[in-house]
N, C-alpha and C positions, 0 to 999 in steps of 0.2 A: 863674349862674358858668360860665366857660369852663373845661374841663379842661386842666390842664398837659398837655403832650406833647412826645414828641420827634420829629425828623424822621429818617426811615429814607434810607438811601442812595438810594432811588429819587425821594426828594424829598417824599414822602406825610408828612403828618401823623398819627403815631400816638399816640392818647390813651394816657395812663399808667395810666388805672383802666378796666378792662373788666368786663363782666358773663360770668362763667364759665357753662357750662351742662352740664357733665359731672355725670351722677346725677340730673339736673333730670327730673321724670317728664313725659309727655306730658299734656297737660291742665293742667300748670302751668306750663310754661316759656313758653308764649304770652304768658300774663299777666305773667310777670316780665319779658319783653323789653319788652312795653309799659312796665310802670312804670319798669323802668331808663332807657328812652328818654325817657320824661316828666319823670324827676327829674334828668336831664342826662348821663346816660351817653352816650357816642358811639363805644363799642368794645363788639362783642359776638364772643365766642369760641365756637366750635361745633365740632364734627366728625362725620364719617358713623359713626364707630364708637359714638357717644353714642346712636344710635337715636331721636333726637328732632329732626332737622334740619327735617321738616315743619312741626312746631309752632313753632320758632325762626322758620320763614319765616313762618307766619301772623301771629306776633307783629310782625315787620318790616312785613308787608304793611298790619297795622292801623294801625301808627305813621305809615307813609307816607301812606296814605289819609286819616287824620285830621288830618293836619298837623301833626303833634307833630315831625316832623323829616324832612328829605329825605333822598333814598338817599345822595346824594354827600356827606352831613355823617356818615355812619356808616362806622366800619371795621370791616368783618365778616372774620373768620378762619375757616377751615376746615382739615381736615385728611385727608391720603391714606392710608388704613388698610394695614395689614401684609400684607393678601393681594392688594394692587393694586399691587406694586412693578414689575411687567413693563410694559415701554414703551407697549403697546397698552391696557393698563388705566388708566394714568394719567389719559389724556383721557377715557376712558369714565366713570371714577367722579368725576371733577371735574365732569363735564356731570351727572351724577347729583346730586351735590351742590347746582349751580345750580338745577336742576329743584325739588329738595327745599325750597331757600329762597326760590324765587322770584325769583331775582337774574339779571342777564346777565353778571356779573362778580363776582370776589371782590378784596378789598382784598390778602387774602395767603392762601397756599396752602401749607401746611407738611406734609411727611414726619412721619407721627405718632410712629414709632419706629425706629430704625436696626436693623430686625430684619424679615424676610420669612417670612411664613406661606405654606403651601400655598393656592394659589386653588382655587375649586370647591366648597367646602363653607360651613361655618359661619364666622363671623369670628373665632372662638377654635379652629382645627381641632386635634384631638387623636389620638394613636395608641390603640391598645388598653390600653396602661399609663397613660394620662393625659399623656403627654407631648406638649407642642407639635409640630406638624410644621412643619419649618423648610423652606423654600424657599431652597437655596443658589445656585440659577443666576442671579437677576436681580443685577446689579452697581449700584452707587450710582451710577456713572457713566451708566448706562443710563436709570436712574430719572430722575436730574438733568436730563439732556438732554431728557427728555420734560416735564418740569416747567418747564424753560426754554421749551419749545414752547408753553405754555401762555400764558406771557407774550408771546410773538412774535404769538399769535393774538387777543390781548385778552381772553382770559378771565379772568384774573388780573392783578393789579398788580404784586404782589410775591411771590416764593417764599422759603421758609424751611425749617427743620427743627424737630423738637421731640425732646427726650430725647437729643441729641447731646453726647458729652463732646468734650475738644479734641483727642484723636486723630482722631476722625470728622471735625471741622471742618476740621483740617489736610488730611485726606485729600481732603475735599470741594473745598476751595479751591484743591487742586493742579490742578484740571482745569475749575472751573467758568467758563463764559464769563459767567454772571450769579450773582454771589457771594449767599449767603443773606443776607435781610435781617434774619431774627427767629431766635433759638433759643428755644424754650419749653421750660422744664424745672421740676421741683419746686424748690421753694426757700422758705425761712422761716428764723427765727432758729435752729432746731435743724438746719439744713442750708442754709448761707449761700452755698455755691458760690461763694467769693470768687475762686480761681483761675479758673474759667470764666467768671465775669461779667468779670474782669478781661480773658481773652483776647477775649471777644466784643467788649468795649469797643473794644481795639485794632484788632479787623478790622472795626469799623464795623457789627457785627451786635448788634442791640437784643435784649435779654434779657428775657423775659416768664416770671414766676414764677407757676406754677401749683400749687394746694395751700397758699396763702400763711397758711391758719389751720391748717396741720397736719392737714388731712383729719380734721376731728372725729369721723365714722364709721368711721374705719379700723379701730376694733375690731370692729366688724361685718363689714366689707367684707374686711378683709386678716387677722383674727385678731391685730390688734395688741395687745400686752399690756404695752407700756412706757409712758412717761410722756406725757400728753397736753400739747400745746403751751398751749392756752388756760388750763391749769391753771398755768402756771409762776408761782412768786411774784414773781419780778423782773419779768415783764410785768404783772402784777395791781397792784404798786405804782407803776409808772410809769403806767398807766391810771388809777388813783387819783389822783395827782398833777395830773393833766390833765383830770380830770373826763371822760374817755372810757372805753370799753369796751376789754377786751384785743384784741378782733377789729379795732377801730378804730386800735389801736397798731400790729399786725401791718401792716395795710394800709398805714398811712402810713409806716411804715418802711421798706417795698419801694419805695414811691415817692420817698421821701426819698433812698434810696441809688441812684438815678437807673435803677431798673428798672420794668418795666411789671408791673402785679399784676391777675389776673383772679378775684377771689374769686365764689363761686357762691352764689346764694341764689335762693328762690322766694317769700319771705316779703316783702311790701311795706315793712314798716317796718325790716327788715333791708337790704333794698336802699338805701332813702334812708340807713340809718345807715353803711351802707358808703361811700357817696359823700361822707357829711359827713366821713370821714376825711380828707379834703383841706382841712379847714379850721382845722388847727393845725400846729404844728411841734415836734418833738422836740429837745431839747436835746443838745448834744455829749455831756454825761454820759449821757443816755438811751440815745443812739446807742452808746456804748463799752459801756454795760451790757448792750445787747441783743446786742453783738458777743460778748460773753463766754458768752452762751448757746448757741454754736455745740457741737453733740453729734454731728455727721456722722449724723444719723437720718434714714432714709429712711421716711416714712409708706406712700408708694405702691410697692407691691411684688406686682405681679401674677404670675400663674402662670408666666409665661415669664422672670422676674427673672433667675433664677439664669443661665440662659443670656446674657441680656445683661449681667448685672454681669459674667460670666468674659470676654466682648468687652471690656469696658470696663477692666478691670484687666489684661489682657494686651494690649491695642492690637491686638487681633484684630479690626481694622476691616473693615467691609463690602468684600469684595474689587472690585478694579476692573479 
């Protein structure tokens, strides 16, 4: 079965279902990538900050060498981390990602977050009080121009962003010579991001939803104590009517509304189950019921989230 896809403004085919690799452990993600490509996935999402790109690359190499799929048929996305926003770091760390993945180019390279950390130490630099060390010098325009140079040099096919709100995108579009092709953000029925999705659509920016299952392990990662998306009674009732799992309903909901979705799994049966989410349709009544599940809940709340949220609310976008 050929995956449904949308077309980016670059003309590239962007599969609506991808394999997410955040939190996938080294030693497991290689097998996950191979299994995903074997069962029909043609989109792999990764990032330098996930600390597993070499394992992802090993999985890609195995799939290519064994004839499961050709390189040109797989859409591979990676991301520029928060400590690497200065102009000279952008190319350096793109090259490192390419080396990790064993690739000569990326299909898409995204700015991971609209926030800059101090360079020269850990990926999450903190001061003695435990506050994130923010680097205020790099400008969004500086970073984006360096991203555009990657396209000119043939290292990436498309560039985009992640975790950008409307105000960030408006700022970026005001000077970008190459507009962002993708914006990847948390999205699920408890955080549907309708206004952001509509804005992206109006600007021909593809919207990718991460944590589409509501990050089931957010209780342990982010000390989340609120409701769990997969346990929602409305969702369970819809799943029962269709003979599907709640996870399959969530994945298909994202695809049916026209967004790209990247559920993570390293379990072969769940990888196949997620792919089978493409084999049914939700009714208008189902879609309306899911729309009513909106709660404005973010499950992904990293240590620097208060600073990022403040920028989002006050429209204190990255300086230019």
